[in-house]
Structures are given as structure tokens and as C-alpha cells.
C-alpha positions as CSV (number, residue, x, y, z in Angstrom):
1,M,14.9,7.1,11.0
2,E,16.5,4.1,12.4
3,Y,15.3,0.9,10.7
4,K,14.2,-1.9,13.1
5,Y,13.5,-4.6,10.6
6,E,15.0,-3.7,7.2
7,R,18.4,-3.0,8.7
8,N,20.4,-3.9,5.6
9,K,20.2,-2.0,2.3
10,E,19.2,-4.6,-0.2
11,N,19.1,-4.4,-4.0
12,Y,15.4,-3.7,-4.9
13,E,15.8,-3.3,-8.6
14,D,13.4,-6.1,-9.2
15,F,10.7,-3.8,-7.8
16,A,11.6,-0.8,-10.0
17,S,8.5,0.9,-11.4
18,G,8.2,0.1,-15.1
19,R,10.5,-3.0,-14.9
20,V,8.0,-5.6,-14.0
21,L,5.6,-3.5,-12.0
22,Y,3.5,-1.2,-14.2
23,N,3.7,2.5,-14.2
24,A,1.9,5.4,-15.9
25,Q,1.6,9.1,-15.9
26,G,-0.1,10.2,-12.7
27,T,1.2,7.3,-10.6
28,T,4.2,7.3,-8.2
29,A,6.5,4.7,-6.8
30,F,7.5,4.4,-3.1
31,P,10.8,3.4,-1.5
32,V,10.7,-0.4,-1.2
33,R,12.8,-0.7,1.9
34,L,10.7,2.0,3.7
35,A,7.4,0.3,2.6
36,S,8.6,-3.0,4.1
37,E,9.8,-1.4,7.3
38,I,6.5,0.4,7.9
39,V,4.3,-2.6,7.3
40,Q,6.4,-4.7,9.6
41,R,6.0,-2.1,12.3
42,C,2.3,-2.4,11.7
43,F,2.5,-6.2,12.1
44,Q,4.4,-5.7,15.4
45,V,1.6,-3.5,16.7
46,L,-1.0,-6.1,15.8
47,E,1.0,-8.9,17.3
48,A,1.2,-6.9,20.6
49,K,-2.6,-6.7,20.5
50,G,-2.8,-10.5,20.3
51,S,-3.5,-10.7,16.5
52,K,-1.2,-13.0,14.7
53,G,-2.6,-12.6,11.2
54,P,-2.9,-13.1,8.4
55,Y,-4.2,-9.6,8.0
56,S,-6.4,-7.4,5.8
57,I,-4.9,-4.2,4.5
58,Y,-6.3,-1.2,2.7
59,D,-4.8,1.8,0.9
60,P,-7.5,4.4,0.3
61,C,-5.2,6.7,-1.8
62,C,-3.6,3.9,-3.8
63,G,-2.8,5.6,-7.0
64,G,-1.2,2.9,-9.1
65,A,-1.0,0.6,-6.1
66,Y,2.7,0.4,-6.1
67,L,2.9,0.6,-2.3
68,L,0.4,-2.3,-1.8
69,T,1.9,-4.4,-4.6
70,V,5.4,-4.2,-3.0
71,I,4.0,-5.1,0.4
72,G,2.0,-7.9,-1.1
73,L,5.1,-9.3,-2.9
74,L,7.3,-9.1,0.2
75,H,4.9,-10.1,2.9
76,N,2.1,-12.1,1.3
77,D,2.5,-14.8,4.0
78,R,1.2,-12.2,6.5
79,I,-1.7,-10.8,4.4
80,Q,-5.0,-12.4,3.6
81,R,-6.9,-9.6,1.8
82,I,-5.9,-6.4,0.0
83,Y,-8.1,-3.5,-0.8
84,A,-7.1,-0.5,-2.9
85,S,-9.1,2.6,-3.8
86,D,-8.5,6.0,-5.3
87,I,-10.8,8.9,-6.3
88,N,-9.0,9.1,-9.6
89,A,-10.5,6.5,-11.9
90,D,-7.7,7.0,-14.5
91,V,-5.1,5.3,-12.3
92,L,-7.2,2.3,-11.2
93,G,-6.3,0.4,-14.4
94,I,-2.7,0.6,-13.4
95,A,-3.5,-0.4,-9.8
96,E,-5.4,-3.4,-11.0
97,K,-2.5,-4.5,-13.2
98,N,0.0,-4.1,-10.4
99,L,-2.1,-6.0,-7.9
100,S,-2.6,-8.7,-10.5
101,L,1.1,-9.4,-10.1
102,L,0.3,-10.9,-6.7
103,T,-1.4,-13.8,-8.4
104,V,0.1,-16.6,-10.5
105,T,-2.1,-15.7,-13.4
106,G,-1.1,-12.0,-13.3
107,I,2.7,-12.6,-13.0
108,N,2.6,-15.2,-15.7
109,K,0.8,-12.8,-18.0
110,R,3.4,-10.1,-17.3
111,K,6.2,-12.6,-18.1
112,E,4.6,-13.3,-21.5
113,Q,4.4,-9.6,-22.2
114,I,8.1,-9.2,-21.4
115,K,8.9,-12.2,-23.6
116,E,7.1,-10.6,-26.5
117,Y,9.2,-7.4,-26.0
118,I,12.3,-9.5,-26.1
119,R,11.1,-11.2,-29.3
120,L,10.4,-7.8,-30.9
121,Y,13.2,-5.7,-29.6
122,N,15.8,-8.0,-27.9
123,K,16.9,-5.3,-25.5
124,A,19.1,-6.1,-22.5
125,S,16.6,-4.2,-20.3
126,H,13.8,-6.6,-21.3
127,I,16.0,-9.6,-20.6
128,S,16.8,-8.2,-17.2
129,A,13.1,-7.5,-16.6
130,L,12.2,-11.1,-17.3
131,E,14.8,-12.3,-14.8
132,S,13.2,-10.0,-12.3
133,A,9.8,-11.3,-13.1
134,E,11.0,-14.9,-12.5
135,R,12.4,-13.8,-9.1
136,L,9.1,-12.0,-8.2
137,S,7.2,-15.2,-9.1
138,S,9.0,-17.0,-6.3
139,C,7.8,-14.3,-3.8
140,I,4.2,-15.4,-4.1
141,A,4.9,-19.1,-3.9
142,G,3.8,-19.3,-0.2
143,S,1.1,-16.7,-0.4
144,N,-1.9,-16.6,2.0
145,M,-3.7,-14.1,-0.2
146,E,-7.4,-14.8,-0.6
147,S,-8.6,-11.7,-2.4
148,V,-7.3,-8.5,-4.0
149,T,-9.8,-5.8,-4.7
150,A,-9.4,-2.3,-6.4
151,F,-12.3,0.2,-6.7
152,Q,-13.0,3.9,-7.1
153,S,-13.8,5.8,-3.9
154,D,-13.3,9.1,-2.3
155,V,-12.0,8.4,1.2
156,T,-12.9,11.9,2.4
157,A,-16.6,11.4,1.5
158,S,-19.0,10.7,4.3
159,D,-20.5,7.7,2.5
160,N,-17.2,6.0,2.0
161,K,-18.4,2.7,3.5
162,V,-17.3,0.4,0.6
163,I,-15.6,-2.3,2.6
164,H,-18.0,-4.6,4.3
165,N,-15.4,-6.3,6.5
166,R,-13.4,-4.1,8.8
167,V,-9.6,-4.2,8.1
168,N,-6.6,-4.6,10.3
169,I,-4.2,-2.2,8.5
170,V,-4.8,1.0,6.7
171,I,-1.7,2.3,5.1
172,T,-1.4,5.3,2.7
173,D,1.0,7.8,1.4
174,L,-1.0,11.0,1.2
175,P,-1.2,12.3,-2.4
176,Y,1.9,14.2,-3.4
177,G,2.4,14.9,0.3
178,D,0.1,17.9,-0.2
179,I,-3.5,17.6,1.0
180,V,-4.7,20.5,-1.3
181,T,-4.0,18.3,-4.4
182,W,-6.6,15.8,-3.4
183,R,-9.6,15.7,-5.7
184,S,-12.2,16.2,-3.0
185,D,-15.1,18.5,-2.3
186,S,-14.3,18.3,1.4
187,S,-13.4,21.6,3.2
188,D,-10.9,19.7,5.4
189,P,-9.8,16.5,3.6
190,L,-7.3,15.4,6.2
191,V,-9.9,15.4,9.1
192,D,-12.4,13.7,6.9
193,F,-9.8,11.1,5.9
194,F,-9.3,10.2,9.6
195,D,-13.0,10.1,10.2
196,S,-13.6,7.8,7.3
197,V,-10.8,5.3,8.0
198,Y,-11.8,5.1,11.7
199,D,-15.1,3.4,10.7
200,L,-13.2,1.0,8.4
201,L,-10.7,-0.3,11.0
202,E,-11.3,-3.3,13.2
203,P,-11.9,-1.7,16.7
204,T,-9.4,-3.7,18.8
205,H,-7.0,-5.2,16.4
206,S,-6.0,-2.6,13.9
207,V,-3.4,0.1,13.1
208,L,-3.3,3.1,10.8
209,A,0.0,4.1,9.0
210,V,0.1,7.5,7.4
211,I,3.0,8.9,5.4
212,A,2.9,12.5,4.4
213,D,5.1,15.6,3.8
214,K,6.2,17.5,6.9
215,S,3.6,20.2,6.5
216,Q,0.7,18.0,7.5
217,K,-0.4,17.8,11.1
218,L,-1.0,14.1,11.6
219,K,-3.4,13.9,14.5
220,H,-7.1,13.3,15.2
221,E,-9.3,13.0,18.2
222,K,-10.4,9.5,17.3
223,F,-6.9,8.1,17.2
224,R,-4.0,7.7,19.6
225,R,-0.6,8.3,17.9
226,I,1.7,5.5,19.0
227,E,4.7,6.1,16.8
228,F,6.2,9.1,14.8
229,V,9.3,9.3,12.7
230,K,10.8,11.7,10.2
231,I,12.3,10.3,7.0
232,G,13.9,12.9,4.8
233,K,11.2,15.1,3.5
234,R,8.5,12.7,4.8
235,Q,7.0,12.0,8.1
236,M,5.3,8.7,9.2
237,A,2.9,8.1,12.0
238,L,1.3,5.0,13.4
239,F,-2.1,5.3,15.1
240,E,-4.5,3.1,16.9
241,P,-8.2,3.9,17.0
242,I,-9.6,5.0,20.3
243,K,-12.5,2.8,21.2
244,A,-15.8,4.6,21.4
245,S,-17.2,4.7,25.0
246,N,-20.6,3.1,25.5
């Protein structure tokens, strides 16, 4: 994939999972440069539709919310509301901790935790982590963020209408890149995923970004695919909802 926005390879060690951002078993990270590139492509689609932001964004398969947290840290001037959900309640605690880093209270709490590690162990890695936390603090200085919400939900369920205001961006990395690993009772989780998020998107000013492994067929009758790229073992597609005819 040719990068349009993140043309230069930066040092993203401040965003390393477990350094300042929290990690735990059952959660995964996501390439920072790729996350930033994808969301900026989403912004461009919305701007072309006449929507200048700030935007609402939702990841319905958030895991530990690493993807959303990175996006929130890098682009909080463009984002007003963040929603994160996962069917697995065990990972939502980590998601909430990560998303708290998008607030002054949350990042300050994390800095105090790291300072305590330094006091107890005085490791170079903890000192470096504190330096990273200070730099991440500056990322949220001009934030437009109004709310950050995490909750348990099965995006493949027919009653998955848990967000009252429709969103501008749905972005997700399908679990493990393998649909059969989803904890769902659905006979066709990918189809039900598309059906569900269709009803959550703002009809005229929205975009859906889906990242998956190459075995998944990313298409649905309610969506028009407007971009498709392959990135290593992954594929990424951008979709816009097709307006229902009256």
C-alpha cells in the first residue's frame, strides 16, 4: 500500500503496547502508522461529502481499544465522540483504561503509576515510559473530545442498537482476522456485522473502514466499496452506506 498521509516512517515507540498504553492477555496492538493513515482516509471521505468534523467514531470489535486510543491521541482535534464495544467483557477493563488516556485525568493517573514503578524498581524502561507519557500528554492538549464510552455488545446481534446518535466513522480490525473466532451465535457473523453497523452510521456523512485478513470477502449489498488496499497479510476496505430508497 502506498501511504497518502503518513508518508514518512516515524518513531512510534511512545505508543508501544505496555509502555504507557495498557495491554493484557487477549488484547492486541495495531500498527500506529497504519491506524493514522486509515483514519485520515476516512476524514478525507467525509470532507468530500461536506462534513468538516469533528466526528464521532466507533469500533464495535475494540478488544483493548488500542486502535481507538492511538487514533484519539493522534487526531483528537478531529474527533468529538468515541464509542468502543466488544462482546468479550474480559477485555473491556483494558479498553476503558486505554481510552482514559485520552483525558487529562487518565493520563495523569498513568504517569503517577509509572512514577511509583520508578520508585519501587528504578528501571530504565520505566523512566523511558514516563518520558513517553509526558509526550502523550501534549497530544491531548488541543483535544475536541467530548465523550469516550466503552460497553459490552455483540455487533452481530440483531438488537445491537446501543448508540443513540448515529456515528460518522465505524472502524474495526476484525478479530484475529478470522471471522470464525468471533464469540457469536450468528450463522454468518460478517453479514450480520455489516447489517448492524449500517443502522449505526449517519446516512449521508459517514464511512466504514474494515481491516481483515485476506480470506474475508469484504462486501455487502447495503454498502458501496470506495477503496480497497492490501497491506501485507491484511486487507483494508472503505465503504459508504447506500441510502435506502423511499
